[in-house]
C-alpha positions, 0 to 999 in steps of 0.5 A, spaced: 572 266 415 570 273 416 569 273 423 576 270 424 579 275 419 575 281 424 579 278 430 586 278 427 591 283 428 592 285 421 590 293 421 595 299 423 594 302 429 590 308 429 592 315 432 588 314 438 591 307 439 598 310 439 596 316 443 593 312 448 599 308 448 603 314 449 599 316 455 600 309 458 608 310 457 608 305 452 613 308 446 618 305 442 625 305 445 632 303 443 637 302 448 642 301 443 641 307 440 641 311 447 647 307 449 651 309 443 649 316 443 651 317 451 658 313 449 659 318 443 658 324 447 662 322 453 668 320 449 667 327 445 667 330 452 673 326 454 677 329 448 675 336 449 677 336 456 683 332 456 688 337 457 685 340 464 683 333 466 690 330 465 694 336 468 690 335 474 691 328 474 699 329 473 699 334 479 695 328 483 700 323 481 707 327 482 704 331 489 702 324 492 709 321 490 713 327 493 710 331 499 713 335 505 716 331 511 711 334 516 705 331 512 708 324 514 707 326 521 701 330 521 695 326 518 690 333 518 695 336 514 696 330 509 689 329 508 688 337 507 693 336 502 690 330 498 683 333 499 685 339 495 689 335 489 682 330 489 678 336 489 682 339 483 681 332 479 673 333 481 673 340 478 676 338 472 671 332 471 665 337 472 664 339 465 664 331 463 659 330 468 655 335 465 655 333 458 654 326 460 648 328 464 645 332 458 646 326 454 642 322 458 636 326 458 637 328 451 638 320 448 630 319 449 628 325 445 631 322 439 626 316 439 620 316 443 621 323 446 622 324 453 616 323 458 614 321 465 608 317 467 607 316 474 603 309 472 609 306 471 611 306 478 605 302 480 606 295 482 604 290 477 602 283 480 602 280 473 609 281 472 610 276 478 607 270 474 612 265 473 608 262 467 608 268 463 616 269 465 618 263 462 614 264 456 617 271 455 624 267 456 622 264 449 618 270 446 621 273 439 623 279 443 628 275 448 630 271 441 632 278 438 635 280 444 639 274 445 641 275 438 643 282 439 647 280 445 651 275 441 652 280 435 654 286 440 659 281 443 662 279 436 662 285 433 665 290 439 670 284 441 673 283 433 673 291 432 676 292 439 682 287 438 683 290 431 684 297 434 688 294 440 692 290 435 693 296 431 696 300 436 699 295 441 706 298 439 704 305 441 701 303 447 708 299 449 712 305 448 708 309 453 712 305 458 719 308 456 716 315 454 717 321 459 711 322 463 709 329 460 710 325 453 706 319 455 701 324 458 700 327 451 700 320 447 695 316 452 689 320 451 689 320 443 690 312 444 685 312 448 680 316 445 681 313 438 681 306 440 674 308 444 671 311 438 673 305 434 669 301 439 663 306 439 663 305 431 661 298 432 655 300 436 653 305 431 652 299 426 648 295 432 644 301 433 642 302 426 639 295 426 636 296 432 632 302 431 628 299 425 627 293 429 624 297 435 619 301 431 617 295 427 616 291 433 612 297 437 607 297 431 606 290 431 605 290 438 599 295 437 596 292 431 589 292 431 583 287 429 578 290 424 573 289 430 577 294 434 577 299 429 570 299 428 569 299 436 573 305 436 570 309 430 563 308 434 566 311 440 569 317 436 563 318 432 558 315 435 554 309 434 551 308 426 544 306 429 544 312 434 546 317 428 541 314 423 536 315 428 538 322 430 538 324 422 531 321 422 528 325 427 532 331 424 529 330 417 522 329 421 523 335 424 525 339 418 519 336 414 514 338 420 517 345 419 516 345 412 509 343 412 507 348 417 509 353 411 505 350 406 499 354 409 502 361 407 504 359 400 501 362 394 501 356 390 503 349 389 505 347 383 504 339 382 506 334 377 501 332 378 502 326 383 509 325 383 512 332 385 509 338 389 513 345 390 510 350 394 512 357 392 511 364 396 512 371 394 511 378 398 512 384 394 517 388 397 519 383 402 522 378 397 526 380 391 524 373 387 519 368 389 521 363 394 520 355 395 517 354 402 516 346 401 517 341 396 517 333 396 515 327 392 510 321 392 508 321 399 511 328 401 508 331 395 501 328 397 501 331 404 503 338 401 497 337 396 492 335 402 495 341 406 494 346 401 487 343 399 485 344 407 488 351 407 485 353 400 492 354 397 491 354 389 494 348 386 496 348 379 498 342 374 505 344 371 509 338 370 515 341 367 515 347 371 514 342 378 520 338 376 525 344 374 523 347 381 524 340 385 531 339 381 534 346 381 532 349 388 532 347 395 527 349 401 528 357 402 532 358 395 529 363 391 527 360 384 532 360 378 532 366 373 531 362 368 524 360 371 522 367 372 517 368 366 514 361 367 513 363 375 511 370 373 505 367 369 503 362 375 503 368 380 499 372 375 494 367 374 494 366 382 493 373 383 487 373 378 484 367 381 484 371 388 480 377 385 475 372 382 474 369 388 473 375 392 469 379 387 467 375 382 467 376 374 470 371 369 474 366 372 481 366 369 484 360 365 490 356 368 496 357 364 498 351 360 504 353 356 509 355 360 516 356 358 521 352 362 528 350 359 529 343 357 535 342 360 532 344 367 528 338 367 534 334 368 535 331 375 543 332 374 542 339 371 544 343 377 550 338 378 552 339 371 552 347 372 556 347 378 561 343 375 562 347 369 562 353 373 568 350 377 571 348 371 570 355 368 573 359 375 579 354 374 581 356 367 581 363 369 
């Protein structure tokens, strides 16, 4: 069951999947919305530039129906005259054509954005597969497109019939009106009918856009296995990353162990914890932790300290407090200054005894260690309290 769920496309597409699809030219598109935008802009352009266009058409009609007698016997003169009138109409259509061109370029930007992908120009022979073509005829997308076509025909046809029925008397009156009067009435009738029909397409576009977005997301949905594979490719194989972390920890442990011979003292639990301290007067403001560890690592620290004649001191509360509240390379906390000072004083007296002889110093046995610092969670609790105090201020 778990294997089957991993192969089902139930997960939303990741950003990488969406970006890859876009690079391949696969973006959500709505032809209904693009058509609706182009028709609206085209209708608006016709309405804005109706005056110059109607005037040029009037001149074309009147001049071609009444022209000089010489033109009937001179084809060159006649064609030159007609060419000039048609040129007037063409010039009047230039603003409309420019707005339509802008609409054609801008329409894709509304949904999916404008892009060019040369891969779409390459031939795809799998599209020539007749079996796949037959299957596409009965796919969900084909059924939706069929439904949209039927809905568009019914809706646009009904609204067009209502619009024409409402203005049928005005249209018939155009035939009995003077040319100039009918020329001013006709653009309004055409534009109002056109906009009414386009409004029907707005309804279809409003339905098509959410469907196209849903269909696009559904097509790009991923299986859990694909998401896991993508994470591996993006972040690296967890096994390899784990091996790298293991090697890094080993390298850090070797560097830490190499610092043990330089330590001044190793404070132990005596068996579970070991913390190596170093202090150079003048070079350090406070003693520093150069190595620490538990169990097997603590045993290795003690062995290296013994091999290099680094003093070992059993002080369980201090060893635990240092281990819980410091990291390698950190200076010891201020609350442990007194206890560590006693330890270092003992170490320096021990060195003097080893070199000059005399009375052997006694190891400190009652070190002042705050009880709260002998807690694995003390450092985290202190950081949380400090953060809350800063937020309160």
